[in-house]
C-alpha positions in Angstrom: 124.2 126.2 122.5 123.7 123.5 125.0 120.2 124.6 125.7 119.4 124.5 122.0 120.7 121.1 121.6 118.6 119.8 124.7 115.6 121.4 123.3 115.9 119.8 120.0 116.7 116.4 121.7 113.6 116.8 123.7 111.4 117.6 120.7 112.7 114.7 118.7 112.1 112.5 121.7 108.6 113.8 122.1 107.6 113.4 118.5 108.9 109.8 118.3 107.5 109.0 121.7 104.0 109.7 120.4 104.3 107.8 117.2 107.0 105.1 117.5 106.6 102.0 119.8 108.7 102.0 122.9 110.6 99.0 121.8 111.9 100.7 118.7 113.6 103.3 120.8 115.8 100.6 122.5 117.1 100.2 126.0 118.6 102.9 128.1 118.4 106.7 128.2 119.6 107.4 124.6 117.1 107.5 121.6 117.9 104.7 119.2 117.5 105.7 115.4 118.6 103.2 112.7 121.2 101.6 115.0 122.7 104.8 116.1 122.2 106.3 119.4 121.2 109.9 119.5 121.7 111.7 122.9 123.0 110.4 126.0 122.0 111.6 129.4 118.7 112.1 131.2 115.6 110.5 129.6 113.2 113.1 128.1 110.0 113.9 130.0 107.0 111.7 129.0 105.2 112.7 125.8 101.8 114.2 125.9 99.0 111.9 124.8 98.0 111.9 121.2 94.7 113.7 120.5 91.8 112.0 119.0 92.0 112.2 115.1 89.0 114.0 113.6 86.4 111.8 112.0 86.0 111.9 108.3 82.4 110.7 108.3 79.8 109.3 110.8 80.0 109.0 114.6 82.7 107.1 116.5 81.8 103.4 117.0 80.1 102.6 120.2 80.3 106.2 121.3 84.0 105.9 121.8 87.0 107.3 119.8 87.2 106.3 116.3 90.2 104.0 115.4 92.3 104.4 112.4 91.7 100.7 111.7 87.9 101.0 111.4 88.2 103.9 109.0 90.6 102.2 106.8 88.7 99.0 106.5 85.7 100.7 105.3 87.8 101.9 102.3 89.1 98.4 101.4 87.2 96.3 98.9 85.4 93.3 100.4 86.8 90.8 98.0 90.8 90.2 98.2 92.7 91.4 95.2 94.4 89.1 92.8 98.1 89.0 93.4 100.0 90.6 90.4 103.5 89.9 89.5 104.9 92.7 87.1 108.3 92.8 88.8 111.4 93.6 86.8 114.7 93.9 88.4 117.3 96.7 87.7 120.9 96.5 88.2 122.4 99.0 90.8 125.4 100.0 88.7 124.1 100.7 85.2 120.4 100.6 85.8 120.0 97.9 83.2 117.0 95.5 83.4 117.7 92.1 84.9 115.8 88.8 84.4 113.7 87.3 87.1 115.4 84.1 87.9 112.4 82.1 88.8 110.8 82.7 85.4 114.0 81.5 83.7 114.0 78.3 85.9 110.3 77.5 85.6 109.4 78.4 82.0 110.7 77.8 78.5 110.3 80.3 75.7 109.9 78.9 72.3 111.2 81.0 69.3 107.8 81.8 68.1 107.2 83.9 71.3 105.1 81.2 73.3 106.1 80.1 76.7 105.8 76.5 77.9 105.4 75.5 81.5 104.5 72.5 83.6 101.3 71.8 85.1 100.7 72.7 88.6 101.5 70.0 91.3 103.3 67.7 88.8 105.8 66.9 91.6 103.5 67.0 94.6 101.9 64.0 96.5 102.3 61.5 93.5 101.7 58.6 95.8 98.0 59.4 96.0 97.2 60.3 92.4 96.3 57.7 89.7 98.5 56.8 86.8 96.5 58.6 84.4 96.6 61.8 86.5 100.3 61.5 87.0 100.5 61.2 83.2 98.3 64.3 82.5 100.5 66.3 85.0 103.7 65.3 83.1 102.3 67.1 80.0 103.5 70.5 79.1 101.1 73.6 78.8 101.3 76.6 76.7 100.9 79.9 78.5 98.1 82.4 77.5 98.8 85.6 75.5 98.8 87.9 78.6 101.1 85.5 80.5 103.4 85.4 77.6 103.5 89.3 77.5 104.2 89.3 81.3 107.1 86.8 81.0 108.5 88.6 78.2 108.7 91.8 80.4 110.3 89.9 83.2 113.2 88.5 81.0 116.0 90.2 79.0 116.8 89.6 75.3 119.3 87.0 76.2 116.5 84.6 76.9 114.5 85.5 73.7 117.2 84.7 71.3 117.1 81.5 69.3 119.2 78.6 70.4 120.2 75.7 68.4 120.7 72.4 70.5 121.7 69.0 69.4 118.7 66.7 69.6 116.4 69.3 70.9 113.1 67.8 71.9 111.4 71.1 71.4 112.7 71.6 67.8 109.4 71.0 66.0 107.6 73.4 68.4 109.9 76.5 67.9 108.3 77.4 64.6 104.5 77.8 64.1 103.4 76.0 61.0 99.6 76.5 61.5 99.3 80.1 60.9 97.2 81.5 57.9 98.9 84.1 55.7 
């Protein structure tokens, strides 16, 4: 029984010794996995070196061994991808969708389905902007159709309902009057 445990301990240490960095194993003779120490006693024998991976195409660079980084970078596109935010949160208890708080804080949804936002940089470095530029930055902007769809996905129905406020400055914008029937 003790021999089987020692063999299993040596096998796990050998596998992790090849793949995991030495710092992740922690100090001391035991093997650290997720904050728990597995196995106390002698340190396992040093692991065998990892063999060279087979090449998928071409010769190794400069006659040496092919690195994983060089094979992965060949697969990546040259232009960086545009970041995409399609994030929707779910609650852990019931699995219901939750609103993204940054959307609720930064945007205003009109009842007609359009979203209103401030212009970028309307609070930044105002000391070096002209009065006309500061006035343009204070104006509100309507989001595009694709942005409105994305913002609707990122919020729940609570934020899509109509609210009636006293002296609402956006009251005249909630209903679209310029639509042709």
